[in-house]
N, C-alpha and C positions, 0 to 999 in steps of 0.2 A: 515265826525264823524267819528270818530275814536274810537273803543269799547273796551275794554279792556275784560270785560265778554263774552263766548259765550254758542247761543243759546243752549237747551238741548232735552231731547227727542230728539237723536240719535237711537237709539237702536231701530228697526223697529219691534223687539219679546216681546219689553216691551210697553204697552197700557197706554196710563199716566190716568188711573184712580184717585180718590179722595189722595189715601195714596202714591199713586209716584209723584201725582202734590204741595202734603203736603208737600212732604220732598224737594223739590226743591225752592218750592216758601217760604217756612217759615212764617215768622212773616205777609206778604204779603198773605198767600192762601186765611183770609177775607173775605178781599177785591176781591179779585175772585169771590169770593161768593157772593159777591156784584154784580159785574159785572155778572155774571149769571142770576139773579135775575131781572137786570138791563136788562136785554136782554126777559125774562121770561113777563117781562110788556109790551115789546112793542110786544109781538108775534113773539118774533124771536125764530130760531132755531138751536142749535147748532152743532155742528159733529167737531172730531177727527177724520184723516186719518195724513197717512204716507205719505210722499211725495217721491218720489224715488229722483225726480230732484233737491230738495234741502236738499234731506238724515236728513229729519225731518218730527216732525208729526206738524202740524198746527195746530186751532181750524176755521173754516170755522163759521160763523152766516149770515145767513138767516137771511129774509123778504119775504116768502112765495118764490121766485125763484134768487132775486136780493139780491147778498153778500154783507153786508155791514161790516161787519169787520174781519182782519182777526189775529187772535190769537198766539204765540207764545210765549214760560214756556221757562224763564232766569234764572239764581240763583240768587233769593231774589225780582222778580216781571216777572208780566207777562208780555208781552207787546202786544200793541194791537194798529192795523192799520187799516186807511180809508183810501182807496184812492178815489182819486174824479179827474173830467176830468180837466183841465189846465183850458178849460172855466168858467169854475165854482171858484176858486183859489177867486178870488174880493168877492166874496158874502162869503167864507169860513173865508175869514179876518173879514169882516164885523158881524160876529155874536160876540155876548157880552160871549169872553173870555178875558185869561189871553194875557198881554202884551210878556212875554216868551212863551208861546204856540204860537203868530205870531210868532213872530221872528224863535222859530224852526221850523215852517213848512216853511217858509219862505225860512229857508237855509236849508231847506229837498232835498237832488237831487231828478229830474224828473224820475220815471219810466217810460219808455216811452211817453206817453202822458196827463197820471197821475199826481197826485203831490202826495202822502202820510203826511197822519200823523203821526206822530206815539207818542203812548203815552206810558210813563212805568208805569203798573200801580202798585202803591207801599204803596198809600194811600186814602181813601175812600176821602179824598179833588181834588185828580186828576176825577172821575169821574162826578164832576160837568162838568168839561169843554167839556170830555171825553160823557156825555149825550147828549151838546148841537149838537156837532159836527155830533154824532148818532143821532141825531133825521134831521137834514139837509139834513142826504146825506139816507135815509129814503124815503126823500118829494122830495128830487132832480130828475129831469128827467138825 
């Protein structure tokens, strides 16, 4: 799937604090803060780190030592990605999530032996499906 948008936060010297993220995310900044509250509810930690291989700031969200979500900032939205081993794909698709999301997951290119579930977090409605997929990631082995 081609994208016309580009990942933000490319400058290693500019930490993605509230002001920086608010400027990039615009109207979807409030949904980003809802996302952070969701992480708190599940007792997860998140940390922004500059990755030299991708030349961008990414946010890693973990439950204990298990990585649950990777996030990146884009103009107008936060992209949150949850990776699953291919062996769990059928179980992910069996979750009570929208058909549109299931189609998107199926059509997203695999990354090695993993299937990325990519969410463009622009509205609070998106968080319903996101939470179901995130919960499954937390309990999956």
